[in-house]
N, CA, C and O atoms as a Maestro MAE file, in Angstrom:
{
 s_m_m2io_version
 :::
 2.0.0
}

f_m_ct {
 s_m_title
 :::
 protein
 m_atom[320] {
  # First column is atom index #
  i_m_mmod_type
  r_m_x_coord
  r_m_y_coord
  r_m_z_coord
  i_m_residue_number
  s_m_chain_name
  s_m_pdb_residue_name
  s_m_pdb_atom_name
  i_m_atomic_number
  :::
  1 25 118.332 65.357 111.137 1 A "MET " " N  " 7
  2 3 117.785 65.682 112.261 1 A "MET " " CA " 6
  3 2 117.777 64.436 113.026 1 A "MET " " C  " 6
  4 15 117.656 63.284 112.610 1 A "MET " " O  " 8
  5 25 117.998 65.072 114.774 2 A "THR " " N  " 7
  6 3 118.817 64.710 115.758 2 A "THR " " CA " 6
  7 2 116.976 63.954 116.186 2 A "THR " " C  " 6
  8 15 115.938 64.513 115.832 2 A "THR " " O  " 8
  9 25 117.020 62.785 116.893 3 A "VAL " " N  " 7
  10 3 116.439 62.261 117.558 3 A "VAL " " CA " 6
  11 2 116.630 62.466 119.103 3 A "VAL " " C  " 6
  12 15 117.814 62.155 119.237 3 A "VAL " " O  " 8
  13 25 116.219 62.767 120.204 4 A "LEU " " N  " 7
  14 3 116.316 63.188 121.585 4 A "LEU " " CA " 6
  15 2 115.828 61.411 121.640 4 A "LEU " " C  " 6
  16 15 116.731 60.595 121.828 4 A "LEU " " O  " 8
  17 25 114.747 61.037 121.510 5 A "ALA " " N  " 7
  18 3 114.405 59.706 122.566 5 A "ALA " " CA " 6
  19 2 113.635 58.963 121.559 5 A "ALA " " C  " 6
  20 15 113.284 59.557 120.540 5 A "ALA " " O  " 8
  21 25 113.312 57.624 121.751 6 A "TYR " " N  " 7
  22 3 112.861 57.344 120.981 6 A "TYR " " CA " 6
  23 2 111.593 56.371 121.993 6 A "TYR " " C  " 6
  24 15 111.917 56.020 123.127 6 A "TYR " " O  " 8
  25 25 110.147 56.005 121.421 7 A "THR " " N  " 7
  26 3 108.745 55.643 122.680 7 A "THR " " CA " 6
  27 2 108.912 54.279 121.822 7 A "THR " " C  " 6
  28 15 109.134 54.070 120.629 7 A "THR " " O  " 8
  29 25 108.755 53.628 122.695 8 A "TYR " " N  " 7
  30 3 108.142 51.776 122.652 8 A "TYR " " CA " 6
  31 2 107.678 51.545 124.185 8 A "TYR " " C  " 6
  32 15 107.714 52.202 125.225 8 A "TYR " " O  " 8
  33 25 107.241 50.318 123.799 9 A "GLU " " N  " 7
  34 3 106.819 49.740 125.090 9 A "GLU " " CA " 6
  35 2 106.100 50.700 126.230 9 A "GLU " " C  " 6
  36 15 105.966 50.253 127.369 9 A "GLU " " O  " 8
  37 25 105.655 51.990 125.906 10 A "ALA " " N  " 7
  38 3 105.089 52.604 126.716 10 A "ALA " " CA " 6
  39 2 105.980 53.193 127.667 10 A "ALA " " C  " 6
  40 15 105.580 53.639 128.743 10 A "ALA " " O  " 8
  41 25 107.285 53.210 127.270 11 A "ASP " " N  " 7
  42 3 108.738 54.303 127.613 11 A "ASP " " CA " 6
  43 2 110.039 54.612 127.016 11 A "ASP " " C  " 6
  44 15 110.649 53.684 126.484 11 A "ASP " " O  " 8
  45 25 110.637 55.988 127.032 12 A "HIS " " N  " 7
  46 3 111.623 56.550 126.604 12 A "HIS " " CA " 6
  47 2 113.144 55.583 126.885 12 A "HIS " " C  " 6
  48 15 113.899 55.217 127.785 12 A "HIS " " O  " 8
  49 25 112.870 55.477 124.989 13 A "HIS " " N  " 7
  50 3 114.277 54.717 125.668 13 A "HIS " " CA " 6
  51 2 115.553 55.485 124.537 13 A "HIS " " C  " 6
  52 15 115.171 55.956 123.466 13 A "HIS " " O  " 8
  53 25 116.514 55.514 124.790 14 A "CYS " " N  " 7
  54 3 118.008 56.602 123.898 14 A "CYS " " CA " 6
  55 2 118.384 55.762 122.621 14 A "CYS " " C  " 6
  56 15 118.538 54.548 122.496 14 A "CYS " " O  " 8
  57 25 118.462 56.564 121.910 15 A "PRO " " N  " 7
  58 3 118.967 55.602 120.208 15 A "PRO " " CA " 6
  59 2 119.927 55.161 120.440 15 A "PRO " " C  " 6
  60 15 120.448 54.972 119.341 15 A "PRO " " O  " 8
  61 25 120.597 54.828 121.206 16 A "GLU " " N  " 7
  62 3 121.767 53.553 121.175 16 A "GLU " " CA " 6
  63 2 121.152 52.447 122.114 16 A "GLU " " C  " 6
  64 15 121.959 51.642 122.578 16 A "GLU " " O  " 8
  65 25 120.134 52.339 122.374 17 A "CYS " " N  " 7
  66 3 119.631 51.040 123.534 17 A "CYS " " CA " 6
  67 2 118.231 50.778 122.572 17 A "CYS " " C  " 6
  68 15 117.769 49.637 122.552 17 A "CYS " " O  " 8
  69 25 117.476 52.021 121.662 18 A "ALA " " N  " 7
  70 3 116.635 51.446 120.458 18 A "ALA " " CA " 6
  71 2 117.238 51.306 119.699 18 A "ALA " " C  " 6
  72 15 116.483 51.118 118.744 18 A "ALA " " O  " 8
  73 25 119.474 51.180 118.949 19 A "PHE " " N  " 7
  74 3 119.424 50.868 117.511 19 A "PHE " " CA " 6
  75 2 120.327 49.261 118.084 19 A "PHE " " C  " 6
  76 15 120.891 48.425 117.379 19 A "PHE " " O  " 8
  77 25 120.183 49.293 119.405 20 A "ALA " " N  " 7
  78 3 120.527 47.594 119.653 20 A "ALA " " CA " 6
  79 2 119.716 47.014 119.681 20 A "ALA " " C  " 6
  80 15 120.007 45.818 119.699 20 A "ALA " " O  " 8
  81 25 117.790 47.406 119.710 21 A "ARG " " N  " 7
  82 3 116.644 46.215 119.703 21 A "ARG " " CA " 6
  83 2 116.178 45.886 118.299 21 A "ARG " " C  " 6
  84 15 115.833 44.820 117.788 21 A "ARG " " O  " 8
  85 25 116.271 47.125 117.829 22 A "PHE " " N  " 7
  86 3 115.595 47.017 116.388 22 A "PHE " " CA " 6
  87 2 116.586 47.634 115.293 22 A "PHE " " C  " 6
  88 15 116.087 47.960 114.216 22 A "PHE " " O  " 8
  89 25 117.900 47.807 115.488 23 A "GLY " " N  " 7
  90 3 118.385 48.046 114.072 23 A "GLY " " CA " 6
  91 2 118.243 49.221 113.772 23 A "GLY " " C  " 6
  92 15 117.357 49.926 114.256 23 A "GLY " " O  " 8
  93 25 119.527 49.813 112.495 24 A "GLN " " N  " 7
  94 3 119.342 50.978 111.870 24 A "GLN " " CA " 6
  95 2 119.446 51.070 110.550 24 A "GLN " " C  " 6
  96 15 120.276 50.614 109.763 24 A "GLN " " O  " 8
  97 25 118.112 51.982 110.355 25 A "ASP " " N  " 7
  98 3 118.193 51.746 108.622 25 A "ASP " " CA " 6
  99 2 119.289 53.030 107.753 25 A "ASP " " C  " 6
  100 15 119.740 53.991 108.377 25 A "ASP " " O  " 8
  101 25 119.406 52.934 107.133 26 A "GLU " " N  " 7
  102 3 120.404 53.709 106.174 26 A "GLU " " CA " 6
  103 2 120.418 55.019 106.415 26 A "GLU " " C  " 6
  104 15 121.503 55.597 106.347 26 A "GLU " " O  " 8
  105 25 119.126 55.821 106.774 27 A "TYR " " N  " 7
  106 3 119.231 57.115 107.319 27 A "TYR " " CA " 6
  107 2 119.444 57.447 108.651 27 A "TYR " " C  " 6
  108 15 119.260 58.664 108.691 27 A "TYR " " O  " 8
  109 25 119.734 57.044 109.787 28 A "GLY " " N  " 7
  110 3 120.940 56.470 110.972 28 A "GLY " " CA " 6
  111 2 119.758 56.794 111.960 28 A "GLY " " C  " 6
  112 15 119.860 57.685 112.803 28 A "GLY " " O  " 8
  113 25 118.499 55.931 111.790 29 A "SER " " N  " 7
  114 3 117.084 55.674 112.188 29 A "SER " " CA " 6
  115 2 116.815 54.582 113.074 29 A "SER " " C  " 6
  116 15 117.712 53.775 113.318 29 A "SER " " O  " 8
  117 25 115.796 54.481 113.529 30 A "VAL " " N  " 7
  118 3 115.278 52.802 114.058 30 A "VAL " " CA " 6
  119 2 113.838 52.566 112.330 30 A "VAL " " C  " 6
  120 15 112.875 53.015 111.709 30 A "VAL " " O  " 8
  121 25 114.431 51.954 112.418 31 A "PRO " " N  " 7
  122 3 113.994 51.439 110.801 31 A "PRO " " CA " 6
  123 2 111.978 52.070 111.050 31 A "PRO " " C  " 6
  124 15 111.233 52.363 111.985 31 A "PRO " " O  " 8
  125 25 111.922 51.982 109.612 32 A "GLU " " N  " 7
  126 3 110.339 52.607 109.523 32 A "GLU " " CA " 6
  127 2 109.538 51.239 110.321 32 A "GLU " " C  " 6
  128 15 108.661 51.379 111.175 32 A "GLU " " O  " 8
  129 25 110.140 49.723 109.752 33 A "ASP " " N  " 7
  130 3 108.688 49.118 109.679 33 A "ASP " " CA " 6
  131 2 108.642 48.423 111.579 33 A "ASP " " C  " 6
  132 15 107.679 47.817 112.050 33 A "ASP " " O  " 8
  133 25 109.530 48.644 112.095 34 A "ALA " " N  " 7
  134 3 109.581 48.531 113.288 34 A "ALA " " CA " 6
  135 2 108.477 48.965 114.487 34 A "ALA " " C  " 6
  136 15 107.987 50.039 114.836 34 A "ALA " " O  " 8
  137 25 108.333 47.501 114.958 35 A "VAL " " N  " 7
  138 3 107.555 47.712 116.163 35 A "VAL " " CA " 6
  139 2 107.745 46.591 117.125 35 A "VAL " " C  " 6
  140 15 107.845 45.388 116.880 35 A "VAL " " O  " 8
  141 25 107.785 47.407 118.615 36 A "ASP " " N  " 7
  142 3 107.368 47.408 119.697 36 A "ASP " " CA " 6
  143 2 106.891 45.359 120.155 36 A "ASP " " C  " 6
  144 15 106.781 44.562 119.223 36 A "ASP " " O  " 8
  145 25 106.661 44.830 121.853 37 A "GLY " " N  " 7
  146 3 106.359 43.963 121.647 37 A "GLY " " CA " 6
  147 2 105.044 43.926 121.945 37 A "GLY " " C  " 6
  148 15 104.581 42.826 122.247 37 A "GLY " " O  " 8
  149 25 104.243 44.985 121.931 38 A "GLU " " N  " 7
  150 3 102.959 45.071 121.973 38 A "GLU " " CA " 6
  151 2 102.829 45.088 120.628 38 A "GLU " " C  " 6
  152 15 101.672 45.239 120.235 38 A "GLU " " O  " 8
  153 25 103.540 44.995 119.930 39 A "ASN " " N  " 7
  154 3 103.418 45.563 118.472 39 A "ASN " " CA " 6
  155 2 102.495 46.782 117.816 39 A "ASN " " C  " 6
  156 15 101.682 46.746 116.893 39 A "ASN " " O  " 8
  157 25 102.988 47.977 118.739 40 A "ASN " " N  " 7
  158 3 102.641 49.203 118.315 40 A "ASN " " CA " 6
  159 2 103.901 49.402 117.590 40 A "ASN " " C  " 6
  160 15 104.788 48.550 117.558 40 A "ASN " " O  " 8
  161 25 103.959 50.461 117.051 41 A "PRO " " N  " 7
  162 3 104.892 51.382 116.124 41 A "PRO " " CA " 6
  163 2 106.176 52.175 116.828 41 A "PRO " " C  " 6
  164 15 106.101 52.431 118.030 41 A "PRO " " O  " 8
  165 25 107.115 52.482 116.223 42 A "ILE " " N  " 7
  166 3 108.584 52.882 117.200 42 A "ILE " " CA " 6
  167 2 108.489 54.716 116.650 42 A "ILE " " C  " 6
  168 15 108.738 55.268 115.578 42 A "ILE " " O  " 8
  169 25 107.889 55.341 118.322 43 A "GLY " " N  " 7
  170 3 107.825 56.941 117.819 43 A "GLY " " CA " 6
  171 2 109.112 57.004 118.168 43 A "GLY " " C  " 6
  172 15 109.881 56.120 118.544 43 A "GLY " " O  " 8
  173 25 109.371 58.999 117.876 44 A "ALA " " N  " 7
  174 3 110.426 59.362 117.907 44 A "ALA " " CA " 6
  175 2 110.463 60.677 118.617 44 A "ALA " " C  " 6
  176 15 109.842 61.584 118.062 44 A "ALA " " O  " 8
  177 25 110.963 60.902 119.535 45 A "VAL " " N  " 7
  178 3 111.404 62.481 120.511 45 A "VAL " " CA " 6
  179 2 112.269 63.001 119.633 45 A "VAL " " C  " 6
  180 15 113.287 62.558 119.101 45 A "VAL " " O  " 8
  181 25 111.403 64.529 119.540 46 A "PHE " " N  " 7
  182 3 113.199 65.246 118.490 46 A "PHE " " CA " 6
  183 2 113.089 66.236 119.933 46 A "PHE " " C  " 6
  184 15 112.280 66.251 120.860 46 A "PHE " " O  " 8
  185 25 114.490 67.149 119.579 47 A "PRO " " N  " 7
  186 3 114.382 67.975 120.806 47 A "PRO " " CA " 6
  187 2 113.441 69.402 120.638 47 A "PRO " " C  " 6
  188 15 113.715 70.391 121.318 47 A "PRO " " O  " 8
  189 25 112.430 69.402 119.770 48 A "TRP " " N  " 7
  190 3 111.554 70.645 119.970 48 A "TRP " " CA " 6
  191 2 110.215 70.115 120.775 48 A "TRP " " C  " 6
  192 15 109.462 70.698 121.556 48 A "TRP " " O  " 8
  193 25 110.229 68.881 120.304 49 A "ASP " " N  " 7
  194 3 109.232 67.789 121.413 49 A "ASP " " CA " 6
  195 2 108.723 67.670 122.609 49 A "ASP " " C  " 6
  196 15 109.238 66.829 123.346 49 A "ASP " " O  " 8
  197 25 107.419 68.594 123.183 50 A "GLU " " N  " 7
  198 3 107.700 68.597 124.253 50 A "GLU " " CA " 6
  199 2 106.858 67.142 125.175 50 A "GLU " " C  " 6
  200 15 105.703 66.721 125.234 50 A "GLU " " O  " 8
  201 25 108.035 66.789 125.713 51 A "TRP " " N  " 7
  202 3 108.236 65.241 126.716 51 A "TRP " " CA " 6
  203 2 107.770 65.663 127.619 51 A "TRP " " C  " 6
  204 15 106.624 65.215 127.643 51 A "TRP " " O  " 8
  205 25 108.042 66.720 129.018 52 A "TRP " " N  " 7
  206 3 107.779 66.820 130.209 52 A "TRP " " CA " 6
  207 2 106.246 67.167 130.381 52 A "TRP " " C  " 6
  208 15 105.598 67.608 129.432 52 A "TRP " " O  " 8
  209 25 105.619 66.923 131.788 53 A "GLU " " N  " 7
  210 3 104.159 67.474 131.585 53 A "GLU " " CA " 6
  211 2 104.757 68.439 131.862 53 A "GLU " " C  " 6
  212 15 105.906 68.466 132.303 53 A "GLU " " O  " 8
  213 25 103.859 69.610 131.578 54 A "PRO " " N  " 7
  214 3 103.707 71.054 131.686 54 A "PRO " " CA " 6
  215 2 103.338 71.497 133.176 54 A "PRO " " C  " 6
  216 15 103.843 72.473 133.731 54 A "PRO " " O  " 8
  217 25 102.353 70.614 133.771 55 A "SER " " N  " 7
  218 3 101.945 71.105 135.125 55 A "SER " " CA " 6
  219 2 102.868 70.834 136.238 55 A "SER " " C  " 6
  220 15 102.415 71.016 137.368 55 A "SER " " O  " 8
  221 25 103.686 70.562 136.157 56 A "ILE " " N  " 7
  222 3 104.804 70.561 137.151 56 A "ILE " " CA " 6
  223 2 105.722 71.801 136.956 56 A "ILE " " C  " 6
  224 15 105.838 72.386 135.879 56 A "ILE " " O  " 8
  225 25 106.388 72.157 138.154 57 A "ASP " " N  " 7
  226 3 106.682 73.538 137.691 57 A "ASP " " CA " 6
  227 2 108.246 73.339 138.190 57 A "ASP " " C  " 6
  228 15 108.969 74.334 138.136 57 A "ASP " " O  " 8
  229 25 108.943 71.763 138.804 58 A "ASP " " N  " 7
  230 3 110.127 71.389 139.118 58 A "ASP " " CA " 6
  231 2 110.926 70.826 138.184 58 A "ASP " " C  " 6
  232 15 110.364 69.902 137.596 58 A "ASP " " O  " 8
  233 25 112.151 71.069 137.795 59 A "PRO " " N  " 7
  234 3 112.914 70.038 137.371 59 A "PRO " " CA " 6
  235 2 112.665 68.725 136.714 59 A "PRO " " C  " 6
  236 15 112.576 67.695 137.383 59 A "PRO " " O  " 8
  237 25 112.553 68.741 135.432 60 A "GLN " " N  " 7
  238 3 111.896 66.975 135.002 60 A "GLN " " CA " 6
  239 2 113.068 66.148 134.464 60 A "GLN " " C  " 6
  240 15 113.747 66.987 133.873 60 A "GLN " " O  " 8
  241 25 113.637 65.036 134.352 61 A "THR " " N  " 7
  242 3 114.445 64.614 133.410 61 A "THR " " CA " 6
  243 2 114.118 63.325 132.424 61 A "THR " " C  " 6
  244 15 113.641 62.242 132.762 61 A "THR " " O  " 8
  245 25 114.434 63.672 131.379 62 A "LEU " " N  " 7
  246 3 113.893 62.589 130.567 62 A "LEU " " CA " 6
  247 2 115.402 61.303 130.739 62 A "LEU " " C  " 6
  248 15 116.628 61.316 130.856 62 A "LEU " " O  " 8
  249 25 114.511 60.546 130.669 63 A "VAL " " N  " 7
  250 3 115.993 59.141 131.059 63 A "VAL " " CA " 6
  251 2 115.360 57.787 130.571 63 A "VAL " " C  " 6
  252 15 114.322 57.151 130.755 63 A "VAL " " O  " 8
  253 25 116.514 57.678 129.861 64 A "CYS " " N  " 7
  254 3 116.530 56.162 129.071 64 A "CYS " " CA " 6
  255 2 115.928 54.971 130.408 64 A "CYS " " C  " 6
  256 15 116.382 54.918 131.550 64 A "CYS " " O  " 8
  257 25 114.567 53.925 129.712 65 A "SER " " N  " 7
  258 3 114.594 53.173 130.842 65 A "SER " " CA " 6
  259 2 115.194 51.897 130.282 65 A "SER " " C  " 6
  260 15 114.753 50.912 130.875 65 A "SER " " O  " 8
  261 25 116.016 51.625 129.375 66 A "ASP " " N  " 7
  262 3 117.222 50.554 129.092 66 A "ASP " " CA " 6
  263 2 118.575 51.022 129.974 66 A "ASP " " C  " 6
  264 15 118.725 50.341 130.989 66 A "ASP " " O  " 8
  265 25 119.289 51.762 129.823 67 A "CYS " " N  " 7
  266 3 120.818 51.988 130.658 67 A "CYS " " CA " 6
  267 2 120.572 52.980 131.539 67 A "CYS " " C  " 6
  268 15 121.578 53.396 132.112 67 A "CYS " " O  " 8
  269 25 119.249 53.636 131.909 68 A "GLY " " N  " 7
  270 3 119.510 54.991 132.533 68 A "GLY " " CA " 6
  271 2 120.259 56.432 132.216 68 A "GLY " " C  " 6
  272 15 120.518 57.227 133.119 68 A "GLY " " O  " 8
  273 25 120.548 56.654 130.947 69 A "ALA " " N  " 7
  274 3 121.225 57.686 130.871 69 A "ALA " " CA " 6
  275 2 120.101 58.940 130.055 69 A "ALA " " C  " 6
  276 15 119.218 58.939 129.198 69 A "ALA " " O  " 8
  277 25 120.838 59.970 130.995 70 A "GLU " " N  " 7
  278 3 119.857 61.350 131.006 70 A "GLU " " CA " 6
  279 2 120.159 61.737 129.482 70 A "GLU " " C  " 6
  280 15 121.285 61.857 128.997 70 A "GLU " " O  " 8
  281 25 118.823 61.926 128.758 71 A "LEU " " N  " 7
  282 3 118.937 62.663 127.660 71 A "LEU " " CA " 6
  283 2 118.249 63.818 127.563 71 A "LEU " " C  " 6
  284 15 117.788 64.124 126.463 71 A "LEU " " O  " 8
  285 25 118.095 64.484 128.446 72 A "ASP " " N  " 7
  286 3 117.674 65.755 128.864 72 A "ASP " " CA " 6
  287 2 116.729 65.826 129.590 72 A "ASP " " C  " 6
  288 15 116.034 64.894 129.995 72 A "ASP " " O  " 8
  289 25 116.573 67.602 129.944 73 A "GLU " " N  " 7
  290 3 115.789 68.360 131.078 73 A "GLU " " CA " 6
  291 2 115.911 69.386 131.148 73 A "GLU " " C  " 6
  292 15 116.796 70.139 130.742 73 A "GLU " " O  " 8
  293 25 114.450 69.639 132.023 74 A "VAL " " N  " 7
  294 3 113.891 71.085 131.482 74 A "VAL " " CA " 6
  295 2 114.110 71.518 133.443 74 A "VAL " " C  " 6
  296 15 113.819 70.754 134.363 74 A "VAL " " O  " 8
  297 25 114.482 72.424 133.528 75 A "GLU " " N  " 7
  298 3 114.194 73.629 134.619 75 A "GLU " " CA " 6
  299 2 112.372 73.544 135.333 75 A "GLU " " C  " 6
  300 15 111.977 73.302 136.474 75 A "GLU " " O  " 8
  301 25 111.860 73.763 134.455 76 A "GLY " " N  " 7
  302 3 110.609 74.226 135.382 76 A "GLY " " CA " 6
  303 2 109.553 74.261 133.912 76 A "GLY " " C  " 6
  304 15 109.797 73.674 132.858 76 A "GLY " " O  " 8
  305 25 108.550 74.977 134.161 77 A "GLU " " N  " 7
  306 3 107.689 75.550 132.928 77 A "GLU " " CA " 6
  307 2 107.982 77.174 132.718 77 A "GLU " " C  " 6
  308 15 107.743 77.918 133.669 77 A "GLU " " O  " 8
  309 25 108.341 77.557 131.858 78 A "PRO " " N  " 7
  310 3 109.002 79.051 131.458 78 A "PRO " " CA " 6
  311 2 107.628 79.602 131.536 78 A "PRO " " C  " 6
  312 15 106.496 79.278 131.179 78 A "PRO " " O  " 8
  313 25 108.213 80.568 132.152 79 A "GLU " " N  " 7
  314 3 106.724 81.941 132.111 79 A "GLU " " CA " 6
  315 2 106.345 82.261 131.316 79 A "GLU " " C  " 6
  316 15 106.989 81.815 130.366 79 A "GLU " " O  " 8
  317 25 105.217 83.131 130.882 80 A "GLU " " N  " 7
  318 3 105.222 83.824 129.654 80 A "GLU " " CA " 6
  319 2 104.829 85.293 129.514 80 A "GLU " " C  " 6
  320 15 104.856 85.837 128.410 80 A "GLU " " O  " 8
  :::
 }
 m_bond[319] {
  # First column is bond index #
  i_m_from
  i_m_to
  i_m_order
  :::
  1 1 2 1
  2 2 3 1
  3 3 4 2
  4 3 5 1
  5 5 6 1
  6 6 7 1
  7 7 8 2
  8 7 9 1
  9 9 10 1
  10 10 11 1
  11 11 12 2
  12 11 13 1
  13 13 14 1
  14 14 15 1
  15 15 16 2
  16 15 17 1
  17 17 18 1
  18 18 19 1
  19 19 20 2
  20 19 21 1
  21 21 22 1
  22 22 23 1
  23 23 24 2
  24 23 25 1
  25 25 26 1
  26 26 27 1
  27 27 28 2
  28 27 29 1
  29 29 30 1
  30 30 31 1
  31 31 32 2
  32 31 33 1
  33 33 34 1
  34 34 35 1
  35 35 36 2
  36 35 37 1
  37 37 38 1
  38 38 39 1
  39 39 40 2
  40 39 41 1
  41 41 42 1
  42 42 43 1
  43 43 44 2
  44 43 45 1
  45 45 46 1
  46 46 47 1
  47 47 48 2
  48 47 49 1
  49 49 50 1
  50 50 51 1
  51 51 52 2
  52 51 53 1
  53 53 54 1
  54 54 55 1
  55 55 56 2
  56 55 57 1
  57 57 58 1
  58 58 59 1
  59 59 60 2
  60 59 61 1
  61 61 62 1
  62 62 63 1
  63 63 64 2
  64 63 65 1
  65 65 66 1
  66 66 67 1
  67 67 68 2
  68 67 69 1
  69 69 70 1
  70 70 71 1
  71 71 72 2
  72 71 73 1
  73 73 74 1
  74 74 75 1
  75 75 76 2
  76 75 77 1
  77 77 78 1
  78 78 79 1
  79 79 80 2
  80 79 81 1
  81 81 82 1
  82 82 83 1
  83 83 84 2
  84 83 85 1
  85 85 86 1
  86 86 87 1
  87 87 88 2
  88 87 89 1
  89 89 90 1
  90 90 91 1
  91 91 92 2
  92 91 93 1
  93 93 94 1
  94 94 95 1
  95 95 96 2
  96 95 97 1
  97 97 98 1
  98 98 99 1
  99 99 100 2
  100 99 101 1
  101 101 102 1
  102 102 103 1
  103 103 104 2
  104 103 105 1
  105 105 106 1
  106 106 107 1
  107 107 108 2
  108 107 109 1
  109 109 110 1
  110 110 111 1
  111 111 112 2
  112 111 113 1
  113 113 114 1
  114 114 115 1
  115 115 116 2
  116 115 117 1
  117 117 118 1
  118 118 119 1
  119 119 120 2
  120 119 121 1
  121 121 122 1
  122 122 123 1
  123 123 124 2
  124 123 125 1
  125 125 126 1
  126 126 127 1
  127 127 128 2
  128 127 129 1
  129 129 130 1
  130 130 131 1
  131 131 132 2
  132 131 133 1
  133 133 134 1
  134 134 135 1
  135 135 136 2
  136 135 137 1
  137 137 138 1
  138 138 139 1
  139 139 140 2
  140 139 141 1
  141 141 142 1
  142 142 143 1
  143 143 144 2
  144 143 145 1
  145 145 146 1
  146 146 147 1
  147 147 148 2
  148 147 149 1
  149 149 150 1
  150 150 151 1
  151 151 152 2
  152 151 153 1
  153 153 154 1
  154 154 155 1
  155 155 156 2
  156 155 157 1
  157 157 158 1
  158 158 159 1
  159 159 160 2
  160 159 161 1
  161 161 162 1
  162 162 163 1
  163 163 164 2
  164 163 165 1
  165 165 166 1
  166 166 167 1
  167 167 168 2
  168 167 169 1
  169 169 170 1
  170 170 171 1
  171 171 172 2
  172 171 173 1
  173 173 174 1
  174 174 175 1
  175 175 176 2
  176 175 177 1
  177 177 178 1
  178 178 179 1
  179 179 180 2
  180 179 181 1
  181 181 182 1
  182 182 183 1
  183 183 184 2
  184 183 185 1
  185 185 186 1
  186 186 187 1
  187 187 188 2
  188 187 189 1
  189 189 190 1
  190 190 191 1
  191 191 192 2
  192 191 193 1
  193 193 194 1
  194 194 195 1
  195 195 196 2
  196 195 197 1
  197 197 198 1
  198 198 199 1
  199 199 200 2
  200 199 201 1
  201 201 202 1
  202 202 203 1
  203 203 204 2
  204 203 205 1
  205 205 206 1
  206 206 207 1
  207 207 208 2
  208 207 209 1
  209 209 210 1
  210 210 211 1
  211 211 212 2
  212 211 213 1
  213 213 214 1
  214 214 215 1
  215 215 216 2
  216 215 217 1
  217 217 218 1
  218 218 219 1
  219 219 220 2
  220 219 221 1
  221 221 222 1
  222 222 223 1
  223 223 224 2
  224 223 225 1
  225 225 226 1
  226 226 227 1
  227 227 228 2
  228 227 229 1
  229 229 230 1
  230 230 231 1
  231 231 232 2
  232 231 233 1
  233 233 234 1
  234 234 235 1
  235 235 236 2
  236 235 237 1
  237 237 238 1
  238 238 239 1
  239 239 240 2
  240 239 241 1
  241 241 242 1
  242 242 243 1
  243 243 244 2
  244 243 245 1
  245 245 246 1
  246 246 247 1
  247 247 248 2
  248 247 249 1
  249 249 250 1
  250 250 251 1
  251 251 252 2
  252 251 253 1
  253 253 254 1
  254 254 255 1
  255 255 256 2
  256 255 257 1
  257 257 258 1
  258 258 259 1
  259 259 260 2
  260 259 261 1
  261 261 262 1
  262 262 263 1
  263 263 264 2
  264 263 265 1
  265 265 266 1
  266 266 267 1
  267 267 268 2
  268 267 269 1
  269 269 270 1
  270 270 271 1
  271 271 272 2
  272 271 273 1
  273 273 274 1
  274 274 275 1
  275 275 276 2
  276 275 277 1
  277 277 278 1
  278 278 279 1
  279 279 280 2
  280 279 281 1
  281 281 282 1
  282 282 283 1
  283 283 284 2
  284 283 285 1
  285 285 286 1
  286 286 287 1
  287 287 288 2
  288 287 289 1
  289 289 290 1
  290 290 291 1
  291 291 292 2
  292 291 293 1
  293 293 294 1
  294 294 295 1
  295 295 296 2
  296 295 297 1
  297 297 298 1
  298 298 299 1
  299 299 300 2
  300 299 301 1
  301 301 302 1
  302 302 303 1
  303 303 304 2
  304 303 305 1
  305 305 306 1
  306 306 307 1
  307 307 308 2
  308 307 309 1
  309 309 310 1
  310 310 311 1
  311 311 312 2
  312 311 313 1
  313 313 314 1
  314 314 315 1
  315 315 316 2
  316 315 317 1
  317 317 318 1
  318 318 319 1
  319 319 320 2
  :::
 }
}
């Protein structure tokens, strides 16, 4: 399962930055018992998760708040 980003301290972070901070378990993920500086568990964002704001029709980019890497982009909310 590919993780697009991890969430901690109220922001998104690339897997590389999350691994540098929390380590990596035998499954290639952030360890299940890891907690951030606010004592919250670390969350994961997968490619099928809705990370963007659906009410915004403009393009949106998911960026790592640590290194600035672009992790994903949406062109706008698709019309049904």
